[in-house]
N, C-alpha and C positions, 0 to 999 in steps of 0.2 A: 651793457651797451645799452644806454639810454636811447632809445629809438625816438621818442618823442622831442628830447633835447636836439638829435641830430636832424629831425624834421625841421624843425623850429630854426635852427643855424643854417639848414639849405636855402639854395637860390632858386628864385625863378629862372627859367630858361635862358634868357636874354641876360639877365644880370650874372649867371653862373659863365657864359660864353665870355662875357666882358672881362670877368675877372680871371679867368683862366686860359682863355683862348688867344692865340695870335690872330693876327688880322686873316691869316691864311686858314688855320682852323675855323672860324668863324664864316668864312667863305664857302668851306667844304659843307658846312651844317647847314649854310641857307640853302646851297643849291639841291641838298637832299630834301631839305624843308619843302623848296619848291616843286620837287618830284613827286612827293606822298599826294594822294588824291584819294580821299574817303568816298567811297559811294554812298548814293542816298541811304540806303539801308544800313550801313555802318552808322553814318551820322544819326539815323533814327534811333538805333539800337542805343547809342552813347547818350542821346539826348534824354532816352526813356531810364537812365539811372537813377535812381531813388535813395541810395546810401551816399553819403559822402565817403572817399577815400582819400587818406592821405598816401602819397606815395613818395618814398625816396628814390632817386635815381643814383646809382654809384656808377661814376662815370670817369671818363678822361678826355680833355678836349681834344687829345692828339691821336685819339684811337679809332682806328678806321672803323670798327664793329659799331663804336657809339655814333659815329659819324653818320652810320648808315641806319641806326636805331632810334637813336635818340629824340630826332625831329619829328619822328611818328608820334611821341607822348605828347609833342606841342600840340598836334593836331587833334588826338584824343581832349585834352585839356580844353581845347577853345570849343568841341563839339559837346562837352559835358560840364555844367557848372558843378556836377559832384565831384570832379576830381581835380585833385590839388598835386602836382608835382613839383617836387625840390630836388635840386641837383645837387649833389656833394663829389667833390672830387676824390677818386680813389686814393691819390697820394698824400692829400691834406687831410684825410680823415683816417688816419692809422687804426683807429679802434675797431674799423670794420674790418680789416685787413685778414685778420685771422679768422674770424668767424664766418666769413664769407669764401673761403677758399673752394675753388671747383677744381676738384682732378689735381689738386696741389698747387693750384696756381691763383693768384691774385686776378681772376679776371672780370671785364668790365664789357658792356654795362650789365649791371644787375639791377632789379628792382624790388623794393621790399614795400608790400602793401600793409598799410595800417586801417583801422578801422576809425571813423571819425570821434571815436574818443582815444585814439590812439594805441590802441591794442594789436599784437602783432597778428597778421592774417596770413602772409605768405610771402614767397619771393619766387623769382624766375629770371634767368638769364643763362648765360651771357649770349647766347645766339638761340635764334627758334629753330625748330624743327625743319623748315624749309631750308634755310641755311645751311644746315648740317647735312641735308640731304644733296644739296649742290656740291659741297664739298667733300661729302663721300663720294660723288659721282666723278668728280674731279681729280681726287686723290688716291682712290682706290681702286678704280676701274671697274670693268663690267663684272667682276668675279665677286666683288664685294657682296656678301650676303645682305647686307642693309641696303643696297643699291636695287631693290626690287622696285621703287618708285623714282621716275626720274624726276631731276629738277623741274620746277617750274619755269613755264616760259618766263613769266613776268615774277622775277624773283621778288623786286620790292613791294608787291602787291599781296604775295604769300606772306612774307615777313610781317605785314601790315595785319594780314588777317590773322597770322600766329599770336601777335601781341594783343590784338583785339580779343582773340577768344579767351587769352589770359585774365584781360581786364573783367571780361563779361563773367568768367568762373567765380574771379573773388567777389564781383558785384553779387552775383546770385548766392555765394556763402554769406557777405552782408545782409543781404535781403530776407534770407532764411533763417539768419542766428536767433534761435530762442531769445538770448540776451536782448538784442536789438529789438527784436519783434515785441518784446515786451517794454521795452522803453520808448517806441513810437506807436504803440497801442495798435498795432497791425499785423 
């Protein structure tokens, strides 16, 4: 799996939606994008990133989970000059299908994080903890042992924070990497 090549072939947000989304898909993504609101502290955190991050978002314009999460990355990218996200369609990029199976399924969205020199750093997806808590609460009922924490009142804000936590974790991994610290002299 040539991740640098996949990143290079990936599309920016709008180009991805234009190529793979119908007008209805585009409308749905736009609606969620308009609902996402980063707080001042979230924007400050993102603007303070010091290492470039190449991010591959494996997605599907048709996918409800993607509709509800991928617009978040657009906001992150706008808030930080250090984040570059490229979107690839799950069904159009078959080389990623098997290596990215989750629980036996080709689930999306999934995000693959690369360093500035395109070394693999990590991956995350398909749903965040806040979303799984909500699903467990709805599907498994009050006796579910993982239902100890009720779903947040504002699920979108919680999902934004979950994703931000992962982007920050990757940024800190890059920032403290001995290899990159030597390269940058810091």
